[in-house]
Steps between C-alpha positions, in 0.01 A plus 500: 500500500336323210391144554632224277163493320544863398835450327338408170682300235833572671397294800726203419800731455435657840451162669823367353693814598360508853572135573852495353585822687362384834623137501836407647531205253435445128128494417383241248265585213233265637508683836444839330220355293340328797497819714357698211222250450422463875458869558337612172285195437617498138637205310854394595747662261739272307879500547515691172266769636720539809815520289339762279415708809858471626637598159278807497624598848864468394438711191346765724794483742748539214309785340490693833868435577443277798796299635305179560335233292295189566717203406447128480661351805487141640185411307328825597522874473696738720596867506863556402712806436672560168871431465624860478402562866671186628820678623293731719304211653821305556648797686184543708469134602871428527503539877194280549563199283353159586741254658682306234480127493790318645711269282332188637147641446580616148654163416191316631267737319683448172466121530127531572451747214678294240400146605147562628291322593764365735513321837725574797704175449565612141613846615717337771661273240593791274633717780667220693359627831171505686279776354215500753596832656555669161169376360320621814654849475413523130135408583499764768606753237223384268722412204430124514211292625379140529324401178419138580640163610714258308384145428843370604578320827392710798301736273731804561374851445556655158616863474465760230546872455211746560359811338700702750819344362410615148415842634821546701723389215310693232385195305173472313515119498729225628604443134666844509778360721832508308597164358798310633685577175433873553632474851814326383558780245462756775736317733754472216498872432839654623329813629266280710801313636656828623170605661459157661850522647419835651173370640673191649746728672224704649311183606813376677535828683129479602543141620802610706288767667226248566747258654621769737139588584429134578801472727392802697121448515462120507298246296178700485676791335659272251156365393362852474784610276451192281128571462 
């Protein structure tokens, strides 16, 4: 196997491809450039150099009919498949989907995402209930984190979304979140109203099943179902 020093002027392309392929998270341009410089001893490439290398890789993938590309993702680069193969992947992964967020967790996450940086008392005020448990679960899942402390009385912790949040929701930046006006337009769409009614019915059926499970298995089972 050729060493990285033997890869010639295509070295940066190979480094970018290898890191993006091997990493389980988006890889930033500066990380690719730093690894290249550390191992080769050459000057650190600029962000433009890294982008040029990624562009060349994508052109090669397209020319050879590959089904993947290197895309910008959560302030970095990540391997992603092209849209025509999405139905096949959906079918393959359908039986092993990640657990969906509960209504309370999604509600809390939305408040943090749109009002960040935000404190727990502020989240509690918007929701009207204590949000400590929800914030803790969202931190466990890595979609929010503590970003500082407020200067207000008691200096409460301040929460914000993470790079993992952007990755899981397919956002390049927090500014890519739909505006409140766009959300209102979606909610006002008649077709959305029909879909929402169907989802609410399914949710009610799920909650009924969970209630029966809780009656049979006790408080611990109820908490497990909620999580």
